[in-house]
C-alpha positions, 0 to 999 in steps of 0.5 A: 507476451501481451501488454495491457495499459491501464491507470485505474482498476475498479470492481464491476459493482461500484465506481470506486477505484481499487488500484491506481497506477501512476505514470512513474509506475507507483501503485496505490491500493485502495479501500472504498476509494481511499488509498491505504497502501502505496509504493514509493521510491523508498518502499511503501507507505501505509495509511491506517493500521498495519496488522500482521501475523508475524514480523521478520527482522531485528527491528533496529531501525524502528522509531517511536516505539517505547520500551513498554510497547516492545 
């Protein structure tokens, strides 16, 4: 198996980094050079609004959700 080692990945038509990989193996996905989704030691961190077509789970650990939002 081959190994390719990179720190950043860019689209060939611009200079914005689309993917960054840190030395601790965390990964950051970017839009126009701004981090939007990053892996962390406990899961993921999302900057901005997260939209989904469905949700799975009981929601027992959700916080900051009022009854009118549910």
